[in-house]
Structures are given as C-alpha cells and as structure tokens.
N, CA, C and O atoms as a Maestro MAE file, in Angstrom:
{
 s_m_m2io_version
 :::
 2.0.0
}

f_m_ct {
 s_m_title
 :::
 protein
 m_atom[260] {
  # First column is atom index #
  i_m_mmod_type
  r_m_x_coord
  r_m_y_coord
  r_m_z_coord
  i_m_residue_number
  s_m_chain_name
  s_m_pdb_residue_name
  s_m_pdb_atom_name
  i_m_atomic_number
  :::
  1 25 0.853 -1.176 0.000 1 A "MET " " N  " 7
  2 3 0.000 0.000 0.000 1 A "MET " " CA " 6
  3 2 0.896 1.235 0.000 1 A "MET " " C  " 6
  4 15 1.838 1.314 0.789 1 A "MET " " O  " 8
  5 25 0.620 2.179 -0.857 2 A "PRO " " N  " 7
  6 3 1.445 3.399 -0.887 2 A "PRO " " CA " 6
  7 2 1.301 4.206 0.406 2 A "PRO " " C  " 6
  8 15 0.218 4.283 0.987 2 A "PRO " " O  " 8
  9 25 2.395 4.795 0.838 3 A "THR " " N  " 7
  10 3 2.351 5.576 2.081 3 A "THR " " CA " 6
  11 2 1.425 6.780 1.972 3 A "THR " " C  " 6
  12 15 0.955 7.285 2.991 3 A "THR " " O  " 8
  13 25 1.156 7.246 0.764 4 A "GLU " " N  " 7
  14 3 0.235 8.370 0.585 4 A "GLU " " CA " 6
  15 2 -1.173 8.031 1.071 4 A "GLU " " C  " 6
  16 15 -1.927 8.917 1.471 4 A "GLU " " O  " 8
  17 25 -1.519 6.755 1.035 5 A "MET " " N  " 7
  18 3 -2.851 6.336 1.468 5 A "MET " " CA " 6
  19 2 -3.047 6.514 2.976 5 A "MET " " C  " 6
  20 15 -4.174 6.701 3.434 5 A "MET " " O  " 8
  21 25 -1.971 6.458 3.742 6 A "PHE " " N  " 7
  22 3 -2.096 6.639 5.184 6 A "PHE " " CA " 6
  23 2 -2.445 8.091 5.504 6 A "PHE " " C  " 6
  24 15 -3.267 8.355 6.381 6 A "PHE " " O  " 8
  25 25 -1.824 9.029 4.796 7 A "PHE " " N  " 7
  26 3 -2.194 10.433 4.959 7 A "PHE " " CA " 6
  27 2 -3.668 10.618 4.600 7 A "PHE " " C  " 6
  28 15 -4.405 11.300 5.311 7 A "PHE " " O  " 8
  29 25 -4.086 10.012 3.504 8 A "HIS " " N  " 7
  30 3 -5.479 10.113 3.064 8 A "HIS " " CA " 6
  31 2 -6.428 9.539 4.119 8 A "HIS " " C  " 6
  32 15 -7.476 10.126 4.388 8 A "HIS " " O  " 8
  33 25 -6.072 8.403 4.717 9 A "PHE " " N  " 7
  34 3 -6.915 7.797 5.757 9 A "PHE " " CA " 6
  35 2 -7.124 8.766 6.918 9 A "PHE " " C  " 6
  36 15 -8.258 9.004 7.334 9 A "PHE " " O  " 8
  37 25 -6.037 9.320 7.436 10 A "PHE " " N  " 7
  38 3 -6.158 10.200 8.595 10 A "PHE " " CA " 6
  39 2 -6.837 11.523 8.242 10 A "PHE " " C  " 6
  40 15 -7.565 12.083 9.062 10 A "PHE " " O  " 8
  41 25 -6.608 12.017 7.045 11 A "LYS " " N  " 7
  42 3 -7.306 13.238 6.599 11 A "LYS " " CA " 6
  43 2 -8.803 12.976 6.485 11 A "LYS " " C  " 6
  44 15 -9.614 13.786 6.935 11 A "LYS " " O  " 8
  45 25 -9.167 11.857 5.889 12 A "SER " " N  " 7
  46 3 -10.587 11.504 5.749 12 A "SER " " CA " 6
  47 2 -11.231 11.287 7.109 12 A "SER " " C  " 6
  48 15 -12.364 11.712 7.336 12 A "SER " " O  " 8
  49 25 -10.515 10.628 8.015 13 A "PHE " " N  " 7
  50 3 -11.046 10.393 9.362 13 A "PHE " " CA " 6
  51 2 -11.297 11.725 10.069 13 A "PHE " " C  " 6
  52 15 -12.375 11.943 10.621 13 A "PHE " " O  " 8
  53 25 -10.304 12.612 10.052 14 A "SER " " N  " 7
  54 3 -10.473 13.882 10.768 14 A "SER " " CA " 6
  55 2 -11.576 14.740 10.149 14 A "SER " " C  " 6
  56 15 -12.296 15.434 10.866 14 A "SER " " O  " 8
  57 25 -11.711 14.696 8.827 15 A "ASP " " N  " 7
  58 3 -12.793 15.441 8.179 15 A "ASP " " CA " 6
  59 2 -14.157 14.887 8.582 15 A "ASP " " C  " 6
  60 15 -15.065 15.650 8.911 15 A "ASP " " O  " 8
  61 25 -14.303 13.575 8.558 16 A "ALA " " N  " 7
  62 3 -15.588 12.951 8.878 16 A "ALA " " CA " 6
  63 2 -15.930 13.094 10.364 16 A "ALA " " C  " 6
  64 15 -17.093 13.291 10.718 16 A "ALA " " O  " 8
  65 25 -14.925 12.994 11.226 17 A "ALA " " N  " 7
  66 3 -15.163 13.098 12.669 17 A "ALA " " CA " 6
  67 2 -15.195 14.544 13.143 17 A "ALA " " C  " 6
  68 15 -15.523 14.820 14.296 17 A "ALA " " O  " 8
  69 25 -14.849 15.476 12.239 18 A "LYS " " N  " 7
  70 3 -14.785 16.898 12.580 18 A "LYS " " CA " 6
  71 2 -13.887 17.112 13.802 18 A "LYS " " C  " 6
  72 15 -14.261 17.769 14.773 18 A "LYS " " O  " 8
  73 25 -12.680 16.526 13.711 19 A "CYS " " N  " 7
  74 3 -11.721 16.642 14.800 19 A "CYS " " CA " 6
  75 2 -10.345 16.978 14.242 19 A "CYS " " C  " 6
  76 15 -10.086 16.829 13.048 19 A "CYS " " O  " 8
  77 25 -9.484 17.427 15.117 20 A "ASN " " N  " 7
  78 3 -8.104 17.703 14.738 20 A "ASN " " CA " 6
  79 2 -7.238 16.522 15.137 20 A "ASN " " C  " 6
  80 15 -7.415 15.947 16.210 20 A "ASN " " O  " 8
  81 25 -6.312 16.168 14.278 21 A "LEU " " N  " 7
  82 3 -5.330 15.132 14.588 21 A "LEU " " CA " 6
  83 2 -3.944 15.740 14.449 21 A "LEU " " C  " 6
  84 15 -3.628 16.364 13.435 21 A "LEU " " O  " 8
  85 25 -3.134 15.559 15.458 22 A "ASN " " N  " 7
  86 3 -1.740 15.986 15.397 22 A "ASN " " CA " 6
  87 2 -0.890 14.727 15.433 22 A "ASN " " C  " 6
  88 15 -0.810 14.050 16.458 22 A "ASN " " O  " 8
  89 25 -0.263 14.422 14.320 23 A "ILE " " N  " 7
  90 3 0.503 13.189 14.190 23 A "ILE " " CA " 6
  91 2 1.925 13.537 13.791 23 A "ILE " " C  " 6
  92 15 2.155 14.273 12.831 23 A "ILE " " O  " 8
  93 25 2.878 12.996 14.544 24 A "LYS " " N  " 7
  94 3 4.284 13.199 14.220 24 A "LYS " " CA " 6
  95 2 5.036 11.940 14.604 24 A "LYS " " C  " 6
  96 15 4.870 11.420 15.707 24 A "LYS " " O  " 8
  97 25 5.860 11.455 13.695 25 A "ALA " " N  " 7
  98 3 6.705 10.298 13.968 25 A "ALA " " CA " 6
  99 2 8.075 10.553 13.366 25 A "ALA " " C  " 6
  100 15 8.193 11.069 12.255 25 A "ALA " " O  " 8
  101 25 9.097 10.191 14.104 26 A "GLU " " N  " 7
  102 3 10.461 10.370 13.627 26 A "GLU " " CA " 6
  103 2 11.133 9.013 13.495 26 A "GLU " " C  " 6
  104 15 10.850 8.093 14.262 26 A "GLU " " O  " 8
  105 25 12.002 8.898 12.545 27 A "GLY " " N  " 7
  106 3 12.743 7.665 12.347 27 A "GLY " " CA " 6
  107 2 13.066 7.464 10.885 27 A "GLY " " C  " 6
  108 15 12.704 8.277 10.034 27 A "GLY " " O  " 8
  109 25 13.746 6.378 10.608 28 A "GLU " " N  " 7
  110 3 14.196 6.085 9.246 28 A "GLU " " CA " 6
  111 2 13.232 5.189 8.485 28 A "GLU " " C  " 6
  112 15 13.083 5.338 7.272 28 A "GLU " " O  " 8
  113 25 12.583 4.272 9.166 29 A "ASN " " N  " 7
  114 3 11.784 3.242 8.520 29 A "ASN " " CA " 6
  115 2 10.311 3.648 8.455 29 A "ASN " " C  " 6
  116 15 9.641 3.728 9.484 29 A "ASN " " O  " 8
  117 25 9.814 3.902 7.258 30 A "GLU " " N  " 7
  118 3 8.420 4.326 7.078 30 A "GLU " " CA " 6
  119 2 7.438 3.290 7.617 30 A "GLU " " C  " 6
  120 15 6.424 3.647 8.217 30 A "GLU " " O  " 8
  121 25 7.732 2.017 7.406 31 A "HIS " " N  " 7
  122 3 6.851 0.948 7.875 31 A "HIS " " CA " 6
  123 2 6.691 1.004 9.397 31 A "HIS " " C  " 6
  124 15 5.575 0.889 9.904 31 A "HIS " " O  " 8
  125 25 7.782 1.178 10.120 32 A "HIS " " N  " 7
  126 3 7.712 1.220 11.580 32 A "HIS " " CA " 6
  127 2 7.026 2.487 12.075 32 A "HIS " " C  " 6
  128 15 6.311 2.454 13.077 32 A "HIS " " O  " 8
  129 25 7.239 3.601 11.384 33 A "LYS " " N  " 7
  130 3 6.555 4.829 11.778 33 A "LYS " " CA " 6
  131 2 5.046 4.688 11.595 33 A "LYS " " C  " 6
  132 15 4.271 5.112 12.452 33 A "LYS " " O  " 8
  133 25 4.638 4.098 10.487 34 A "ILE " " N  " 7
  134 3 3.204 3.914 10.234 34 A "ILE " " CA " 6
  135 2 2.590 2.964 11.248 34 A "ILE " " C  " 6
  136 15 1.478 3.203 11.719 34 A "ILE " " O  " 8
  137 25 3.295 1.885 11.594 35 A "GLU " " N  " 7
  138 3 2.806 0.961 12.627 35 A "GLU " " CA " 6
  139 2 2.611 1.684 13.956 35 A "GLU " " C  " 6
  140 15 1.588 1.510 14.619 35 A "GLU " " O  " 8
  141 25 3.595 2.496 14.343 36 A "ALA " " N  " 7
  142 3 3.518 3.217 15.610 36 A "ALA " " CA " 6
  143 2 2.368 4.219 15.612 36 A "ALA " " C  " 6
  144 15 1.672 4.372 16.616 36 A "ALA " " O  " 8
  145 25 2.177 4.890 14.500 37 A "ILE " " N  " 7
  146 3 1.087 5.867 14.401 37 A "ILE " " CA " 6
  147 2 -0.265 5.178 14.548 37 A "ILE " " C  " 6
  148 15 -1.121 5.655 15.293 37 A "ILE " " O  " 8
  149 25 -0.467 4.074 13.854 38 A "PHE " " N  " 7
  150 3 -1.751 3.370 13.952 38 A "PHE " " CA " 6
  151 2 -1.986 2.807 15.347 38 A "PHE " " C  " 6
  152 15 -3.112 2.832 15.843 38 A "PHE " " O  " 8
  153 25 -0.927 2.298 15.988 39 A "LYS " " N  " 7
  154 3 -1.089 1.763 17.338 39 A "LYS " " CA " 6
  155 2 -1.476 2.876 18.311 39 A "LYS " " C  " 6
  156 15 -2.381 2.700 19.126 39 A "LYS " " O  " 8
  157 25 -0.800 4.013 18.231 40 A "ALA " " N  " 7
  158 3 -1.126 5.138 19.107 40 A "ALA " " CA " 6
  159 2 -2.531 5.661 18.823 40 A "ALA " " C  " 6
  160 15 -3.274 5.999 19.745 40 A "ALA " " O  " 8
  161 25 -2.886 5.725 17.549 41 A "PHE " " N  " 7
  162 3 -4.221 6.181 17.155 41 A "PHE " " CA " 6
  163 2 -5.302 5.267 17.723 41 A "PHE " " C  " 6
  164 15 -6.307 5.742 18.252 41 A "PHE " " O  " 8
  165 25 -5.095 3.965 17.614 42 A "ALA " " N  " 7
  166 3 -6.072 2.995 18.138 42 A "ALA " " CA " 6
  167 2 -6.228 3.134 19.644 42 A "ALA " " C  " 6
  168 15 -7.341 3.070 20.165 42 A "ALA " " O  " 8
  169 25 -5.124 3.322 20.339 43 A "LYS " " N  " 7
  170 3 -5.195 3.465 21.797 43 A "LYS " " CA " 6
  171 2 -5.942 4.740 22.196 43 A "LYS " " C  " 6
  172 15 -6.719 4.733 23.150 43 A "LYS " " O  " 8
  173 25 -5.707 5.827 21.469 44 A "THR " " N  " 7
  174 3 -6.388 7.072 21.816 44 A "THR " " CA " 6
  175 2 -7.880 6.999 21.514 44 A "THR " " C  " 6
  176 15 -8.692 7.523 22.276 44 A "THR " " O  " 8
  177 25 -8.245 6.358 20.418 45 A "ILE " " N  " 7
  178 3 -9.672 6.198 20.106 45 A "ILE " " CA " 6
  179 2 -10.342 5.333 21.167 45 A "ILE " " C  " 6
  180 15 -11.455 5.629 21.600 45 A "ILE " " O  " 8
  181 25 -9.672 4.273 21.583 46 A "LYS " " N  " 7
  182 3 -10.215 3.400 22.628 46 A "LYS " " CA " 6
  183 2 -10.445 4.189 23.921 46 A "LYS " " C  " 6
  184 15 -11.480 4.038 24.571 46 A "LYS " " O  " 8
  185 25 -9.472 5.033 24.289 47 A "MET " " N  " 7
  186 3 -9.622 5.845 25.497 47 A "MET " " CA " 6
  187 2 -10.751 6.857 25.351 47 A "MET " " C  " 6
  188 15 -11.469 7.133 26.313 47 A "MET " " O  " 8
  189 25 -10.909 7.408 24.155 48 A "ALA " " N  " 7
  190 3 -11.908 8.452 23.924 48 A "ALA " " CA " 6
  191 2 -13.340 7.924 23.986 48 A "ALA " " C  " 6
  192 15 -14.254 8.671 24.335 48 A "ALA " " O  " 8
  193 25 -13.548 6.666 23.657 49 A "VAL " " N  " 7
  194 3 -14.914 6.134 23.624 49 A "VAL " " CA " 6
  195 2 -15.233 5.228 24.808 49 A "VAL " " C  " 6
  196 15 -16.326 4.666 24.877 49 A "VAL " " O  " 8
  197 25 -14.295 5.080 25.737 50 A "LYS " " N  " 7
  198 3 -14.540 4.240 26.911 50 A "LYS " " CA " 6
  199 2 -15.504 4.951 27.856 50 A "LYS " " C  " 6
  200 15 -15.265 6.084 28.273 50 A "LYS " " O  " 8
  201 25 -16.568 4.283 28.176 51 A "ARG " " N  " 7
  202 3 -17.585 4.881 29.053 51 A "ARG " " CA " 6
  203 2 -17.178 4.763 30.517 51 A "ARG " " C  " 6
  204 15 -16.546 3.791 30.929 51 A "ARG " " O  " 8
  205 25 -17.554 5.774 31.289 52 A "ASP " " N  " 7
  206 3 -17.323 5.775 32.724 52 A "ASP " " CA " 6
  207 2 -18.285 4.772 33.363 52 A "ASP " " C  " 6
  208 15 -19.495 4.867 33.161 52 A "ASP " " O  " 8
  209 25 -17.768 3.827 34.118 53 A "ILE " " N  " 7
  210 3 -18.633 2.782 34.691 53 A "ILE " " CA " 6
  211 2 -19.571 3.331 35.763 53 A "ILE " " C  " 6
  212 15 -20.587 2.712 36.076 53 A "ILE " " O  " 8
  213 25 -19.235 4.488 36.324 54 A "ASN " " N  " 7
  214 3 -20.085 5.047 37.379 54 A "ASN " " CA " 6
  215 2 -21.354 5.707 36.843 54 A "ASN " " C  " 6
  216 15 -22.418 5.588 37.450 54 A "ASN " " O  " 8
  217 25 -21.248 6.400 35.710 55 A "ASN " " N  " 7
  218 3 -22.447 7.074 35.204 55 A "ASN " " CA " 6
  219 2 -22.694 6.815 33.717 55 A "ASN " " C  " 6
  220 15 -23.529 7.482 33.106 55 A "ASN " " O  " 8
  221 25 -21.986 5.867 33.137 56 A "ASN " " N  " 7
  222 3 -22.181 5.421 31.750 56 A "ASN " " CA " 6
  223 2 -22.041 6.560 30.733 56 A "ASN " " C  " 6
  224 15 -22.682 6.544 29.682 56 A "ASN " " O  " 8
  225 25 -21.196 7.546 31.056 57 A "SER " " N  " 7
  226 3 -20.998 8.652 30.125 57 A "SER " " CA " 6
  227 2 -19.625 8.558 29.470 57 A "SER " " C  " 6
  228 15 -18.712 7.913 29.986 57 A "SER " " O  " 8
  229 25 -19.505 9.210 28.331 58 A "LEU " " N  " 7
  230 3 -18.221 9.260 27.638 58 A "LEU " " CA " 6
  231 2 -17.334 10.301 28.317 58 A "LEU " " C  " 6
  232 15 -17.840 11.265 28.892 58 A "LEU " " O  " 8
  233 25 -16.008 10.113 28.254 59 A "PRO " " N  " 7
  234 3 -15.120 11.103 28.874 59 A "PRO " " CA " 6
  235 2 -15.200 12.448 28.146 59 A "PRO " " C  " 6
  236 15 -15.418 12.501 26.936 59 A "PRO " " O  " 8
  237 25 -15.022 13.511 28.893 60 A "SER " " N  " 7
  238 3 -15.082 14.845 28.312 60 A "SER " " CA " 6
  239 2 -14.174 15.783 29.090 60 A "SER " " C  " 6
  240 15 -13.989 15.622 30.297 60 A "SER " " O  " 8
  241 25 -13.611 16.762 28.396 61 A "THR " " N  " 7
  242 3 -12.837 17.802 29.070 61 A "THR " " CA " 6
  243 2 -13.650 19.079 29.193 61 A "THR " " C  " 6
  244 15 -13.121 20.106 29.618 61 A "THR " " O  " 8
  245 25 -14.910 19.035 28.833 62 A "LYS " " N  " 7
  246 3 -15.770 20.219 28.893 62 A "LYS " " CA " 6
  247 2 -15.837 20.713 30.343 62 A "LYS " " C  " 6
  248 15 -16.159 19.956 31.259 62 A "LYS " " O  " 8
  249 25 -15.530 21.980 30.524 63 A "GLY " " N  " 7
  250 3 -15.556 22.573 31.847 63 A "GLY " " CA " 6
  251 2 -14.308 22.314 32.668 63 A "GLY " " C  " 6
  252 15 -14.187 22.817 33.785 63 A "GLY " " O  " 8
  253 25 -13.369 21.528 32.126 64 A "VAL " " N  " 7
  254 3 -12.153 21.193 32.857 64 A "VAL " " CA " 6
  255 2 -10.970 22.028 32.369 64 A "VAL " " C  " 6
  256 15 -10.138 22.468 33.162 64 A "VAL " " O  " 8
  257 25 -10.910 22.238 31.068 65 A "LEU " " N  " 7
  258 3 -9.776 22.980 30.499 65 A "LEU " " CA " 6
  259 2 -9.951 24.473 30.641 65 A "LEU " " C  " 6
  260 15 -9.087 25.239 30.214 65 A "LEU " " O  " 8
  :::
 }
 m_bond[259] {
  # First column is bond index #
  i_m_from
  i_m_to
  i_m_order
  :::
  1 1 2 1
  2 2 3 1
  3 3 4 2
  4 3 5 1
  5 5 6 1
  6 6 7 1
  7 7 8 2
  8 7 9 1
  9 9 10 1
  10 10 11 1
  11 11 12 2
  12 11 13 1
  13 13 14 1
  14 14 15 1
  15 15 16 2
  16 15 17 1
  17 17 18 1
  18 18 19 1
  19 19 20 2
  20 19 21 1
  21 21 22 1
  22 22 23 1
  23 23 24 2
  24 23 25 1
  25 25 26 1
  26 26 27 1
  27 27 28 2
  28 27 29 1
  29 29 30 1
  30 30 31 1
  31 31 32 2
  32 31 33 1
  33 33 34 1
  34 34 35 1
  35 35 36 2
  36 35 37 1
  37 37 38 1
  38 38 39 1
  39 39 40 2
  40 39 41 1
  41 41 42 1
  42 42 43 1
  43 43 44 2
  44 43 45 1
  45 45 46 1
  46 46 47 1
  47 47 48 2
  48 47 49 1
  49 49 50 1
  50 50 51 1
  51 51 52 2
  52 51 53 1
  53 53 54 1
  54 54 55 1
  55 55 56 2
  56 55 57 1
  57 57 58 1
  58 58 59 1
  59 59 60 2
  60 59 61 1
  61 61 62 1
  62 62 63 1
  63 63 64 2
  64 63 65 1
  65 65 66 1
  66 66 67 1
  67 67 68 2
  68 67 69 1
  69 69 70 1
  70 70 71 1
  71 71 72 2
  72 71 73 1
  73 73 74 1
  74 74 75 1
  75 75 76 2
  76 75 77 1
  77 77 78 1
  78 78 79 1
  79 79 80 2
  80 79 81 1
  81 81 82 1
  82 82 83 1
  83 83 84 2
  84 83 85 1
  85 85 86 1
  86 86 87 1
  87 87 88 2
  88 87 89 1
  89 89 90 1
  90 90 91 1
  91 91 92 2
  92 91 93 1
  93 93 94 1
  94 94 95 1
  95 95 96 2
  96 95 97 1
  97 97 98 1
  98 98 99 1
  99 99 100 2
  100 99 101 1
  101 101 102 1
  102 102 103 1
  103 103 104 2
  104 103 105 1
  105 105 106 1
  106 106 107 1
  107 107 108 2
  108 107 109 1
  109 109 110 1
  110 110 111 1
  111 111 112 2
  112 111 113 1
  113 113 114 1
  114 114 115 1
  115 115 116 2
  116 115 117 1
  117 117 118 1
  118 118 119 1
  119 119 120 2
  120 119 121 1
  121 121 122 1
  122 122 123 1
  123 123 124 2
  124 123 125 1
  125 125 126 1
  126 126 127 1
  127 127 128 2
  128 127 129 1
  129 129 130 1
  130 130 131 1
  131 131 132 2
  132 131 133 1
  133 133 134 1
  134 134 135 1
  135 135 136 2
  136 135 137 1
  137 137 138 1
  138 138 139 1
  139 139 140 2
  140 139 141 1
  141 141 142 1
  142 142 143 1
  143 143 144 2
  144 143 145 1
  145 145 146 1
  146 146 147 1
  147 147 148 2
  148 147 149 1
  149 149 150 1
  150 150 151 1
  151 151 152 2
  152 151 153 1
  153 153 154 1
  154 154 155 1
  155 155 156 2
  156 155 157 1
  157 157 158 1
  158 158 159 1
  159 159 160 2
  160 159 161 1
  161 161 162 1
  162 162 163 1
  163 163 164 2
  164 163 165 1
  165 165 166 1
  166 166 167 1
  167 167 168 2
  168 167 169 1
  169 169 170 1
  170 170 171 1
  171 171 172 2
  172 171 173 1
  173 173 174 1
  174 174 175 1
  175 175 176 2
  176 175 177 1
  177 177 178 1
  178 178 179 1
  179 179 180 2
  180 179 181 1
  181 181 182 1
  182 182 183 1
  183 183 184 2
  184 183 185 1
  185 185 186 1
  186 186 187 1
  187 187 188 2
  188 187 189 1
  189 189 190 1
  190 190 191 1
  191 191 192 2
  192 191 193 1
  193 193 194 1
  194 194 195 1
  195 195 196 2
  196 195 197 1
  197 197 198 1
  198 198 199 1
  199 199 200 2
  200 199 201 1
  201 201 202 1
  202 202 203 1
  203 203 204 2
  204 203 205 1
  205 205 206 1
  206 206 207 1
  207 207 208 2
  208 207 209 1
  209 209 210 1
  210 210 211 1
  211 211 212 2
  212 211 213 1
  213 213 214 1
  214 214 215 1
  215 215 216 2
  216 215 217 1
  217 217 218 1
  218 218 219 1
  219 219 220 2
  220 219 221 1
  221 221 222 1
  222 222 223 1
  223 223 224 2
  224 223 225 1
  225 225 226 1
  226 226 227 1
  227 227 228 2
  228 227 229 1
  229 229 230 1
  230 230 231 1
  231 231 232 2
  232 231 233 1
  233 233 234 1
  234 234 235 1
  235 235 236 2
  236 235 237 1
  237 237 238 1
  238 238 239 1
  239 239 240 2
  240 239 241 1
  241 241 242 1
  242 242 243 1
  243 243 244 2
  244 243 245 1
  245 245 246 1
  246 246 247 1
  247 247 248 2
  248 247 249 1
  249 249 250 1
  250 250 251 1
  251 251 252 2
  252 251 253 1
  253 253 254 1
  254 254 255 1
  255 255 256 2
  256 255 257 1
  257 257 258 1
  258 258 259 1
  259 259 260 2
  :::
 }
}
C-alpha cells in the first residue's frame, strides 16, 4: 500500500469526525513509523470512547480545560 494512502486515511477520518489530529513520527523506517502511528491512534480512540462505569458517560474535558 502506498504511504500516501495513510495520509489520506487520517485526513478523511479527521474530516468525517470533525476533529483535529496531530501526528508526528520520527525515524528512518516508514513501515515502523506507520505501525507506531496506527497503534497510538487505536489506543487514543479506545480511550476516547470508553464509558465511565459510574455514570455510563463518555469522557469529556468540557468545563475542565
């Protein structure tokens, strides 16, 4: 798969989700950078949609920041 498709995936995701994504990876191997980016992305999405067991709500920073 061309590496250009990964940029397209994240651009399409951020456009559809109406969110900002800040992605930066350093290193020599494009394959390893892409793996790391997807792993970090998956973990952040998992954290973002995990419901609070006490009140069954999604996490939010509204009123906190």
